[in-house]
VMD Tcl script that draws the C-alpha trace (Angstrom):
set ca {
  {67.47 101.01 48.25}
  {64.56 99.20 46.91}
  {64.15 95.50 46.56}
  {64.27 95.45 42.25}
  {67.69 97.37 42.88}
  {68.97 94.77 45.41}
  {67.99 91.92 43.46}
  {69.73 93.42 40.12}
  {72.96 94.50 42.02}
  {73.38 90.67 43.97}
  {72.35 88.88 40.73}
  {75.34 91.13 38.54}
  {77.89 90.33 41.87}
  {77.14 86.57 41.86}
  {77.33 86.42 37.74}
  {80.59 87.94 37.91}
  {82.06 85.93 40.76}
  {80.89 82.95 38.79}
  {82.35 83.89 35.55}
  {85.57 85.42 37.47}
  {86.18 81.74 39.32}
  {85.62 79.68 35.98}
  {87.84 81.61 34.26}
  {90.32 80.84 37.19}
  {90.08 77.42 37.92}
  {91.77 76.27 34.90}
  {94.92 78.38 35.87}
  {94.39 77.56 39.62}
  {94.29 73.67 39.58}
  {96.07 72.50 36.61}
  {98.78 75.26 36.41}
  {101.63 72.46 37.98}
  {100.55 70.82 34.45}
  {101.83 73.06 32.09}
  {105.04 71.30 31.23}
  {102.55 68.16 30.03}
  {102.70 67.40 26.23}
  {98.90 67.51 26.04}
  {98.61 70.63 27.55}
  {101.30 72.17 25.64}
  {99.62 71.04 22.51}
  {96.01 72.06 23.39}
  {97.59 75.62 24.65}
  {99.19 75.97 20.69}
  {96.51 74.55 18.64}
  {93.33 75.30 20.57}
  {93.07 79.00 19.95}
  {93.43 78.77 16.02}
  {90.86 75.76 16.09}
  {88.13 77.76 17.77}
  {88.58 81.14 16.35}
  {88.13 78.80 13.11}
  {85.06 77.20 14.58}
  {83.93 80.71 15.32}
  {84.55 82.10 11.82}
  {82.72 79.07 10.44}
  {79.54 80.08 12.24}
  {79.74 83.65 11.91}
  {80.37 84.50 8.32}
  {77.22 82.72 7.18}
  {74.98 83.89 9.88}
  {75.81 87.57 10.42}
  {76.23 88.78 6.60}
  {73.52 90.45 4.50}
  {73.99 87.91 1.74}
  {71.66 89.80 -0.45}
  {73.55 92.94 -0.77}
  {74.99 94.19 -3.97}
  {78.67 93.21 -2.63}
  {78.05 89.46 -1.54}
  {78.77 89.71 2.19}
  {81.25 92.11 2.06}
  {79.85 93.53 5.59}
  {81.37 90.23 7.19}
  {84.48 89.63 4.91}
  {86.11 93.01 5.49}
  {85.84 92.79 9.07}
  {87.35 88.78 8.91}
  {90.16 90.15 6.15}
  {90.88 93.10 8.96}
  {91.17 90.32 11.58}
  {93.41 87.99 9.81}
  {95.75 90.96 8.24}
  {95.96 92.46 12.10}
  {97.17 89.05 13.41}
  {99.66 88.11 11.03}
  {101.30 91.86 11.05}
  {101.24 92.25 15.02}
  {100.46 88.65 16.66}
  {97.97 90.17 18.82}
  {94.71 88.26 19.21}
  {93.38 90.77 21.45}
  {93.96 93.47 18.96}
  {92.97 91.59 15.90}
  {89.55 90.71 17.75}
  {88.90 94.07 18.75}
  {89.98 95.78 15.72}
  {87.51 93.57 13.71}
  {84.87 93.35 16.27}
  {84.93 97.78 15.99}
  {85.13 97.26 12.47}
  {82.05 94.97 12.23}
  {79.97 96.81 14.65}
  {80.99 100.34 12.79}
  {79.63 98.80 9.57}
  {76.32 97.27 11.03}
  {75.69 100.42 12.61}
  {76.26 103.00 10.00}
  {75.71 101.43 6.39}
  {72.42 100.31 6.39}
  {71.42 97.06 3.97}
}
mol new
graphics top color blue
foreach p $ca { graphics top sphere $p radius 0.5 }
foreach p [lrange $ca 0 end-1] q [lrange $ca 1 end] { graphics top cylinder $p $q radius 0.2 }
display resetview
């Protein structure tokens, strides 16, 4: 195994471990505080707030606003996410479908 390959593998392993640990730490250290009113409030409203901020940042920057149908390449996936989430109440399904729709539009349609 070359030094380059060893370096890349070690980089990937360290990055994966750091990412996993940063995702795990809140659950490991704050699990006993899940009944606290602040934790319940954040758990209820923070995901929707984060999604709203992402949409506010994403739509103006990602759409091709000069196309004949103003911003349609970003508005269609956004509408799909909203409809799917209201219908199925599954955030993962909504995000996967919206991302897939957006990527399909960007890859297949040339504006």
